[in-house]
Backbone as CSV, one residue per row, in Angstrom:
resi,resn,N_x,N_y,N_z,CA_x,CA_y,CA_z,C_x,C_y,C_z
1,MET,140.840,108.571,113.311,140.562,108.603,111.871,140.399,110.051,111.404
2,ASN,141.188,110.477,110.399,141.077,111.830,109.870,139.802,111.985,109.065
3,MET,139.123,113.111,109.208,137.871,113.331,108.491,138.161,114.055,107.193
4,LYS,137.643,113.515,106.083,137.840,114.116,104.771,136.599,114.909,104.387
5,GLU,136.808,116.090,103.884,135.690,116.919,103.476,135.530,116.979,101.964
6,ILE,136.512,116.376,101.268,136.431,116.456,99.804,136.708,115.091,99.202
7,THR,135.867,114.671,98.286,136.048,113.382,97.596,136.210,113.642,96.117
8,LEU,137.204,112.983,95.518,137.452,113.174,94.081,136.554,112.251,93.293
9,LEU,135.768,112.816,92.355,134.886,112.036,91.493,135.408,112.097,90.078
10,ALA,135.340,110.958,89.394,135.875,110.873,88.042,134.960,111.421,86.977
11,LEU,133.761,111.773,87.330,132.849,112.280,86.306,133.365,113.564,85.681
12,SER,134.040,114.327,86.391,134.557,115.589,85.862,135.962,115.857,86.351
13,SER,136.824,115.741,86.622,138.067,116.106,87.230,137.893,117.189,88.276
14,ALA,136.664,117.417,88.747,136.416,118.453,89.733,136.392,117.861,91.126
15,LEU,136.623,118.738,92.096,136.518,118.305,93.482,135.108,118.588,93.962
16,VAL,134.490,117.579,94.593,133.096,117.707,95.017,133.032,117.683,96.532
17,LEU,132.373,118.670,97.093,132.241,118.760,98.539,131.349,117.642,99.037
18,THR,131.826,116.893,100.015,131.056,115.788,100.566,130.939,115.934,102.068
19,VAL,130.062,115.133,102.656,129.900,115.151,104.099,131.016,114.333,104.739
20,PRO,131.727,114.881,105.715,132.828,114.147,106.316,132.354,112.836,106.919
21,PRO,133.096,111.739,106.700,132.701,110.463,107.291,132.927,110.454,108.787
22,ARG,132.129,109.659,109.490,132.304,109.478,110.924,132.754,108.048,111.172
23,ALA,133.492,107.850,112.231,133.979,106.517,112.544,132.984,105.801,113.448
24,PHE,132.545,104.622,113.039,131.613,103.834,113.820,132.144,102.409,113.924
25,GLY,131.851,101.749,115.008,132.189,100.341,115.147,130.972,99.485,114.858
26,SER,131.199,98.195,114.604,130.091,97.307,114.280,129.119,97.175,115.439
27,GLU,129.637,97.240,116.681,128.745,97.138,117.836,127.804,98.335,117.880
28,SER,128.333,99.512,117.570,127.497,100.706,117.555,126.403,100.585,116.502
29,TYR,126.754,100.021,115.358,125.764,99.852,114.293,124.660,98.902,114.727
30,GLN,125.007,97.804,115.338,123.996,96.856,115.795,123.127,97.473,116.880
31,SER,123.738,98.245,117.770,122.944,98.873,118.825,121.956,99.878,118.232
32,THR,122.373,100.562,117.163,121.456,101.476,116.478,120.283,100.704,115.893
33,ARG,120.564,99.581,115.251,119.486,98.753,114.708,118.556,98.272,115.817
34,ASP,119.118,97.904,116.949,118.296,97.439,118.072,117.393,98.558,118.583
35,GLU,117.928,99.767,118.667,117.133,100.902,119.140,115.999,101.209,118.161
36,ILE,116.282,101.102,116.863,115.241,101.338,115.864,114.119,100.315,116.022
37,GLU,114.483,99.063,116.242,113.463,98.024,116.407,112.636,98.264,117.670
38,GLN,113.268,98.687,118.731,112.526,98.988,119.958,111.539,100.127,119.725
39,THR,111.988,101.137,118.994,111.100,102.261,118.695,109.952,101.819,117.794
40,ARG,110.245,100.969,116.823,109.186,100.456,115.934,108.117,99.728,116.738
41,GLN,108.548,98.885,117.652,107.587,98.138,118.463,106.749,99.070,119.339
42,SER,107.387,100.093,119.894,106.660,101.055,120.729,105.617,101.818,119.914
43,LEU,106.016,102.282,118.725,105.068,103.005,117.873,103.966,102.080,117.369
44,ARG,104.297,100.823,117.119,103.284,99.865,116.669,102.187,99.701,117.715
45,LEU,102.588,99.601,118.982,101.606,99.477,120.055,100.740,100.729,120.150
46,ARG,101.349,101.886,119.996,100.579,103.127,120.029,99.578,103.181,118.879
47,LEU,99.996,102.694,117.697,99.081,102.690,116.552,97.917,101.751,116.807
48,GLU,98.185,100.613,117.389,97.125,99.654,117.686,96.130,100.210,118.699
49,ARG,96.607,101.020,119.610,95.758,101.556,120.673,95.090,102.870,120.299
50,ALA,95.504,103.457,119.198,94.913,104.730,118.770,93.426,104.539,118.473
51,ARG,92.603,105.439,118.956,91.155,105.307,118.813,90.568,106.167,117.700
52,THR,91.278,107.204,117.318,90.738,108.119,116.313,91.685,108.208,115.117
53,LYS,91.145,108.721,114.017,91.947,108.922,112.816,93.085,109.892,113.090
54,ALA,92.801,110.929,113.870,93.829,111.928,114.195,94.953,111.305,115.014
55,GLU,94.595,110.440,115.960,95.616,109.784,116.766,96.491,108.867,115.918
56,ARG,95.872,108.133,114.993,96.641,107.253,114.116,97.562,108.055,113.198
57,ALA,97.044,109.180,112.684,97.851,110.023,111.811,99.061,110.582,112.559
58,LYS,98.869,110.927,113.826,99.971,111.461,114.620,101.069,110.421,114.791
59,VAL,100.681,109.172,115.057,101.674,108.113,115.213,102.436,107.896,113.916
60,LEU,101.725,107.888,112.798,102.371,107.683,111.499,103.313,108.831,111.166
61,ASP,102.919,110.053,111.498,103.799,111.210,111.268,105.066,111.101,112.114
62,GLU,104.893,110.699,113.367,106.057,110.539,114.237,106.967,109.429,113.714
63,GLY,106.360,108.354,113.220,107.148,107.266,112.669,107.937,107.698,111.453
64,SER,107.330,108.497,110.587,108.007,108.983,109.395,109.197,109.870,109.767
65,ALA,108.980,110.791,110.691,110.061,111.688,111.122,111.192,110.902,111.785
66,TYR,110.816,109.923,112.590,111.828,109.118,113.261,112.661,108.327,112.252
67,LEU,111.996,107.681,111.298,112.703,106.893,110.295,113.643,107.754,109.457
68,PHE,113.193,108.943,109.106,114.028,109.839,108.307,115.376,110.060,108.974
69,HIS,115.349,110.397,110.249,116.602,110.667,110.956,117.358,109.379,111.258
70,ALA,116.652,108.299,111.545,117.330,107.039,111.837,118.117,106.547,110.630
71,ILE,117.517,106.669,109.453,118.176,106.196,108.239,119.304,107.121,107.816
72,THR,119.017,108.420,107.779,119.997,109.363,107.220,121.079,109.772,108.205
73,ASP,120.746,109.858,109.493,121.714,110.346,110.478,122.367,109.249,111.310
74,GLU,121.715,108.093,111.424,122.240,107.042,112.285,122.790,105.845,111.516
75,LEU,122.017,105.324,110.564,122.469,104.142,109.828,123.442,104.485,108.701
76,ALA,123.043,105.413,107.843,123.833,105.689,106.637,125.284,106.068,106.911
77,PRO,125.577,106.918,107.907,126.976,107.320,108.093,127.934,106.160,108.349
78,HIS,127.435,105.055,108.916,128.294,103.895,109.120,128.852,103.381,107.793
79,TRP,128.087,103.572,106.727,128.443,102.998,105.435,129.385,103.872,104.617
80,TYR,129.573,105.120,105.013,130.427,105.999,104.222,131.817,105.392,104.067
81,GLY,132.281,105.335,102.838,133.593,104.772,102.570,133.572,103.299,102.212
82,THR,132.426,102.627,102.365,132.317,101.223,101.970,132.442,101.124,100.453
83,THR,133.195,100.160,99.989,133.493,100.021,98.566,132.258,99.658,97.751
84,TRP,132.151,100.273,96.571,131.114,99.883,95.608,131.626,98.747,94.733
85,ALA,130.715,97.830,94.357,130.997,96.830,93.327,129.666,96.485,92.673
86,PHE,129.694,96.200,91.387,128.474,95.948,90.625,127.633,94.844,91.245
87,SER,128.271,93.798,91.757,127.550,92.681,92.368,127.766,92.618,93.875
88,GLY,128.170,93.738,94.480,128.460,93.748,95.918,127.243,93.488,96.776
89,LEU,127.388,92.602,97.755,126.257,92.209,98.605,126.562,92.364,100.086
90,SER,127.501,93.213,100.439,127.864,93.352,101.849,126.633,93.648,102.708
91,ASN,126.631,93.044,103.885,125.566,93.287,104.857,126.111,94.004,106.084
92,THR,127.400,94.388,106.006,128.075,95.010,107.143,128.866,96.222,106.676
93,PRO,128.651,97.387,107.286,129.400,98.583,106.883,130.906,98.370,106.948
94,LYS,131.606,98.916,105.956,133.069,98.903,105.874,133.649,97.521,105.582
95,GLN,132.799,96.534,105.338,133.292,95.203,105.014,132.824,94.813,103.619
96,GLY,133.734,94.322,102.796,133.371,93.907,101.451,132.938,95.085,100.603
97,ALA,132.037,94.803,99.663,131.556,95.834,98.739,130.047,95.721,98.598
98,ILE,129.426,96.800,98.136,127.967,96.809,98.015,127.555,97.549,96.746
99,ALA,126.591,96.977,96.027,126.061,97.579,94.809,125.077,98.689,95.157
100,CYS,124.757,99.511,94.171,123.928,100.697,94.434,122.519,100.333,94.910
101,GLY,121.826,99.446,94.184,120.477,99.077,94.587,120.459,98.299,95.880
102,THR,121.453,97.448,96.059,121.537,96.674,97.299,121.780,97.583,98.490
103,PHE,122.534,98.651,98.303,122.756,99.604,99.389,121.442,100.230,99.836
104,VAL,120.625,100.660,98.882,119.326,101.245,99.223,118.485,100.238,99.995
105,ALA,118.385,99.013,99.468,117.547,97.995,100.094,118.086,97.587,101.462
106,THR,119.403,97.551,101.603,120.001,97.161,102.873,119.714,98.186,103.959
107,LEU,119.855,99.471,103.630,119.540,100.513,104.616,118.104,100.378,105.109
108,LEU,117.174,100.143,104.177,115.772,100.030,104.566,115.524,98.774,105.390
109,GLN,116.140,97.662,104.995,115.981,96.437,105.779,116.543,96.627,107.180
110,HIS,117.683,97.262,107.294,118.295,97.478,108.601,117.511,98.483,109.438
111,ALA,116.669,99.276,108.784,115.779,100.194,109.515,114.495,99.498,109.944
112,GLY,114.361,98.218,109.601,113.210,97.457,110.079,112.155,97.139,109.050
113,PHE,112.364,97.534,107.781,111.404,97.178,106.741,111.593,95.704,106.382
114,ARG,110.488,94.987,106.255,110.540,93.578,105.894,110.659,93.453,104.374
115,LEU,111.843,93.172,103.912,112.084,93.010,102.483,113.323,92.158,102.278
116,ASP,113.411,91.567,101.105,114.591,90.812,100.714,115.554,91.797,100.061
117,ARG,116.598,92.163,100.771,117.483,93.226,100.297,118.200,92.837,99.007
118,VAL,118.489,91.550,98.817,119.189,91.112,97.610,118.244,91.148,96.409
119,GLN,117.060,90.587,96.568,116.099,90.602,95.469,115.660,92.025,95.136
120,MET,115.419,92.838,96.155,115.025,94.224,95.917,116.144,94.979,95.213
121,GLY,117.367,94.745,95.641,118.501,95.452,95.067,118.774,95.100,93.624
122,ARG,118.287,93.968,93.175,118.515,93.545,91.798,117.500,94.124,90.822
123,LEU,116.446,94.718,91.331,115.438,95.304,90.451,115.986,96.545,89.752
124,ALA,115.380,96.870,88.612,115.626,98.181,88.015,115.195,99.236,89.029
125,SER,115.906,100.345,89.057,115.692,101.336,90.115,114.250,101.833,90.192
126,GLU,113.578,101.991,89.045,112.187,102.458,89.080,111.292,101.418,89.749
127,HIS,111.596,100.146,89.560,110.796,99.098,90.187,111.084,98.984,91.683
128,ILE,112.293,99.342,92.103,112.556,99.430,93.540,111.624,100.470,94.150
129,ALA,111.560,101.637,93.521,110.714,102.717,94.032,109.258,102.281,94.112
130,LEU,108.757,101.647,93.053,107.356,101.244,93.023,107.071,100.079,93.960
131,SER,108.077,99.290,94.292,107.896,98.219,95.261,107.820,98.763,96.687
132,LEU,108.328,99.964,96.878,108.336,100.568,98.206,107.154,101.486,98.446
133,THR,106.740,102.196,97.415,105.666,103.166,97.580,104.828,103.213,96.310
134,GLY,103.770,104.004,96.320,102.832,103.994,95.210,103.169,104.953,94.090
135,GLU,102.472,104.765,92.980,102.661,105.617,91.806,102.418,107.089,92.137
136,SER,101.530,107.364,93.066,101.219,108.755,93.405,102.389,109.471,94.060
137,GLN,103.350,108.720,94.581,104.503,109.317,95.238,105.701,109.453,94.301
138,LEU,105.498,109.173,93.013,106.625,109.081,92.082,106.503,110.107,90.959
139,ARG,107.638,110.687,90.598,107.698,111.624,89.477,108.804,111.187,88.522
140,ARG,108.557,111.371,87.230,109.519,110.978,86.197,109.964,112.210,85.417
141,TYR,111.253,112.244,85.096,111.820,113.367,84.360,112.668,112.814,83.223
142,ARG,112.380,113.239,82.009,113.165,112.805,80.848,113.809,114.026,80.190
143,ARG,115.139,113.959,80.078,115.924,115.002,79.418,115.633,116.398,79.985
144,ARG,115.466,116.481,81.280,115.269,117.778,81.938,116.595,118.263,82.496
145,PRO,116.892,119.556,82.437,118.118,120.077,83.046,118.174,119.712,84.526
146,VAL,119.348,119.337,84.977,119.465,118.855,86.345,119.046,119.918,87.352
147,ASP,119.343,121.188,87.082,118.966,122.245,88.027,117.459,122.313,88.216
148,GLU,116.703,122.088,87.151,115.245,122.103,87.253,114.733,120.952,88.117
149,VAL,115.317,119.775,87.914,114.883,118.614,88.691,115.241,118.786,90.162
150,VAL,116.445,119.261,90.428,116.852,119.496,91.818,115.908,120.493,92.478
151,ALA,115.562,121.555,91.766,114.657,122.573,92.322,113.291,121.966,92.656
152,GLU,112.799,121.069,91.805,111.504,120.445,92.068,111.579,119.508,93.269
153,VAL,112.694,118.793,93.416,112.849,117.917,94.579,112.883,118.747,95.854
154,VAL,113.620,119.842,95.834,113.684,120.708,97.012,112.300,121.272,97.333
155,ALA,111.551,121.657,96.292,110.206,122.194,96.503,109.264,121.145,97.063
156,TRP,109.543,119.881,96.787,108.728,118.795,97.328,108.816,118.757,98.849
157,GLY,109.941,119.206,99.376,110.065,119.359,100.817,111.062,118.413,101.450
158,PRO,111.448,118.703,102.701,112.385,117.846,103.419,111.874,116.412,103.493
159,GLY,112.791,115.459,103.336,112.392,114.068,103.403,113.384,113.170,102.708
160,LEU,113.014,111.898,102.644,113.840,110.864,102.026,113.209,110.438,100.712
161,TYR,114.018,110.336,99.660,113.525,110.028,98.328,114.316,108.872,97.718
162,MET,113.621,108.024,96.989,114.270,107.003,96.179,114.541,107.595,94.813
163,VAL,115.753,107.383,94.300,116.139,107.941,93.014,116.489,106.808,92.052
164,GLY,115.890,106.849,90.868,116.221,105.903,89.818,116.789,106.646,88.622
165,LEU,117.926,106.185,88.126,118.612,106.850,87.018,118.814,105.867,85.866
166,ASP,119.459,106.317,84.798,119.681,105.451,83.642,120.272,104.104,84.050
167,ASN,121.318,104.159,84.870,122.023,102.932,85.260,122.413,102.947,86.730
168,HIS,121.548,103.499,87.569,121.950,103.673,88.963,120.719,103.810,89.848
169,ALA,120.874,103.389,91.104,119.837,103.561,92.128,120.462,104.271,93.320
170,ALA,119.700,105.153,93.947,120.260,105.948,95.039,119.129,106.457,95.919
171,LEU,119.523,107.123,96.982,118.594,107.864,97.822,118.924,109.344,97.709
172,ALA,117.902,110.171,97.778,118.100,111.611,97.880,117.569,112.052,99.232
173,VAL,118.233,113.010,99.812,117.835,113.550,101.107,117.701,115.055,100.978
174,VAL,116.561,115.580,101.377,116.409,117.025,101.520,116.305,117.294,103.012
175,ASP,117.313,117.959,103.570,117.317,118.164,105.014,116.407,119.317,105.412
176,GLU,116.321,119.557,106.715,115.394,120.581,107.220,115.740,121.975,106.721
177,ALA,116.992,122.189,106.345,117.407,123.492,105.820,117.108,123.621,104.329
178,GLY,116.591,122.542,103.713,116.280,122.564,102.296,117.467,122.242,101.406
179,THR,118.528,121.694,101.987,119.704,121.324,101.204,119.535,119.909,100.660
180,PRO,119.687,119.727,99.335,119.503,118.397,98.746,120.811,117.626,98.616
181,TRP,120.768,116.355,98.992,121.938,115.495,98.961,121.635,114.223,98.180
182,LEU,122.684,113.632,97.621,122.595,112.314,97.014,123.343,111.347,97.920
183,LEU,122.644,110.316,98.389,123.207,109.312,99.293,123.219,107.993,98.537
184,HIS,124.426,107.470,98.228,124.471,106.310,97.336,125.801,105.581,97.383
185,SER,125.770,104.353,96.882,127.001,103.601,96.648,127.433,103.944,95.231
186,SER,128.390,104.834,95.117,128.748,105.441,93.844,129.749,104.602,93.069
187,TYR,129.478,104.436,91.774,130.388,103.669,90.919,131.450,104.552,90.268
188,VAL,131.464,105.837,90.550,132.436,106.747,89.946,133.402,107.269,91.013
189,GLY,134.469,107.911,90.544,135.423,108.498,91.472,136.064,107.448,92.359
190,THR,135.919,107.604,93.656,136.505,106.669,94.611,135.715,105.378,94.723
191,ALA,134.564,105.286,94.047,133.747,104.065,94.010,133.452,103.555,95.417
192,GLN,132.678,104.346,96.139,132.329,103.987,97.505,131.040,104.690,97.904
193,VAL,130.530,104.351,99.075,129.321,104.996,99.588,129.665,106.421,99.997
194,VAL,128.894,107.375,99.474,129.138,108.785,99.760,127.810,109.525,99.919
195,LYS,127.904,110.669,100.536,126.797,111.624,100.594,127.339,112.917,100.010
196,GLU,126.733,113.383,98.915,127.269,114.539,98.203,126.131,115.399,97.672
197,ALA,126.464,116.567,97.179,125.458,117.484,96.661,124.655,116.815,95.547
198,LEU,123.337,116.926,95.595,122.468,116.267,94.626,122.743,116.748,93.208
199,GLY,123.066,118.027,93.045,123.240,118.584,91.713,124.487,118.152,90.980
200,GLY,125.388,117.458,91.647,126.538,116.886,90.966,127.802,117.718,91.077
201,PRO,128.842,117.261,90.335,128.805,116.227,89.302,128.719,114.820,89.889
202,ASN,127.782,114.040,89.395,127.554,112.680,89.867,126.574,111.992,88.898
203,PRO,126.218,110.747,89.116,125.292,110.081,88.198,123.938,110.792,88.057
204,PHE,123.474,111.464,89.109,122.194,112.171,89.020,122.272,113.304,87.997
205,SER,123.397,113.997,87.956,123.504,115.176,87.091,123.618,114.814,85.625
206,VAL,124.128,113.619,85.309,124.342,113.258,83.903,123.286,112.313,83.348
207,SER,122.422,111.793,84.189,121.416,110.839,83.720,120.389,111.537,82.828
208,ARG,119.974,110.866,81.761,118.951,111.422,80.867,117.548,111.190,81.409
209,TYR,117.376,110.115,82.147,116.067,109.775,82.708,116.201,109.678,84.220
210,ARG,115.301,110.338,84.926,115.360,110.335,86.383,113.969,110.029,86.947
211,VAL,113.946,109.154,87.921,112.734,108.863,88.681,113.003,109.277,90.123
212,VAL,112.083,110.024,90.708,112.216,110.431,92.101,110.918,110.070,92.819
213,ALA,111.024,109.262,93.855,109.848,108.827,94.605,110.012,109.205,96.066
214,ARG,109.014,109.869,96.598,109.068,110.237,98.015,108.763,109.011,98.862
215,LEU,109.659,108.717,99.784,109.490,107.587,100.678,108.927,108.043,102.029
216,LEU,108.580,107.072,102.845,108.130,107.285,104.219,106.792,108.019,104.291
217,ASP,105.929,107.812,103.266,104.573,108.320,103.363,103.803,107.467,104.377
218,ALA,102.570,107.853,104.679,101.806,107.197,105.745,101.652,105.700,105.511
219,GLU,101.363,105.293,104.268,101.145,103.880,103.985,102.438,103.076,104.130
220,MET,103.550,103.649,103.688,104.833,102.962,103.831,105.215,102.818,105.299
221,VAL,104.979,103.866,106.086,105.288,103.807,107.515,104.378,102.812,108.218
222,ARG,103.106,102.768,107.819,102.196,101.788,108.405,102.710,100.366,108.142
223,GLY,103.177,100.133,106.918,103.727,98.828,106.599,104.932,98.491,107.458
224,TRP,105.782,99.489,107.713,106.944,99.301,108.592,106.505,98.936,110.005
225,LEU,105.539,99.682,110.532,105.083,99.434,111.894,104.438,98.064,112.041
226,GLU,103.645,97.677,111.070,102.906,96.418,111.151,103.728,95.219,110.694
227,GLY,104.925,95.463,110.202,105.754,94.359,109.747,105.270,93.741,108.455
228,ARG,104.655,94.562,107.613,104.143,94.056,106.347,105.289,93.846,105.360
229,PRO,105.315,92.715,104.646,106.391,92.500,103.669,106.290,93.479,102.499
230,PHE,107.429,93.968,102.048,107.517,94.780,100.841,108.137,93.887,99.761
231,GLU,107.299,93.416,98.864,107.731,92.445,97.869,108.497,93.119,96.735
232,ALA,109.596,92.512,96.344,110.367,93.011,95.206,109.649,92.600,93.926
233,ARG,109.060,93.571,93.242,108.249,93.283,92.063,108.815,93.972,90.825
234,ALA,108.904,93.219,89.751,109.406,93.765,88.494,108.306,93.864,87.452
235,ASP,107.042,93.740,87.881,105.922,93.709,86.926,105.087,94.976,86.948
236,HIS,105.655,96.060,87.477,104.919,97.324,87.491,104.775,97.856,86.071
237,THR,103.614,98.412,85.769,103.366,98.971,84.448,103.755,100.439,84.460
238,ARG,104.588,100.818,83.496,105.017,102.207,83.417,104.018,102.996,82.554
239,PRO,103.485,104.121,83.084,102.561,104.940,82.281,103.247,105.463,81.014
240,SER,102.475,105.647,79.978,103.037,106.190,78.729,103.459,107.627,78.944
241,ARG,104.515,108.046,78.237,105.015,109.413,78.379,105.035,110.076,77.018
């Protein structure tokens, strides 16, 4: 399979640098999921046996770091090139089509989070974020220049972020080098799952309203380890702005 380094997006007639796709088979994807589950169980036992607050915090930190790489480096690349569709519900990389919110929820479910990927994926993007983590982990931006928002996300630090836009849901990744990426099932250009520069041109760059929520905080990781359900809720109250 030839690796492509450039994907054409229809938002601007410009060429946007993207991360080259890697070729994966379905067996490899399942084995990755199995390894993640084995690691979750191992960390869960360590958390149960931890005697001090410091020991528990160490396990949660390790779990967060592990999940970050498992989701962004192991699971997500399998999906690159999978077709986007507004009602897409694919549960298998490269087969069928997948909607933007469902893609986010599916990655998390396949990483071992207990959630209904279809119900979660149907929520408005801000409610997806609030169903996964707390209000304290979320920031809202209205009519802010995209460069300013990108700079604030980078300043927030390396990690995985849930992104909610006017009409789109996605993940943002800030890698260890401080480079920000948008990881999403894109409805523009080639209409497929891509990883591209966060600053655009893409739905993030043109959206008037942006929600960015940091994922994989201690409480979210604890829920992952303990197998706590993450309920898809649409009744979150939005603070006045």
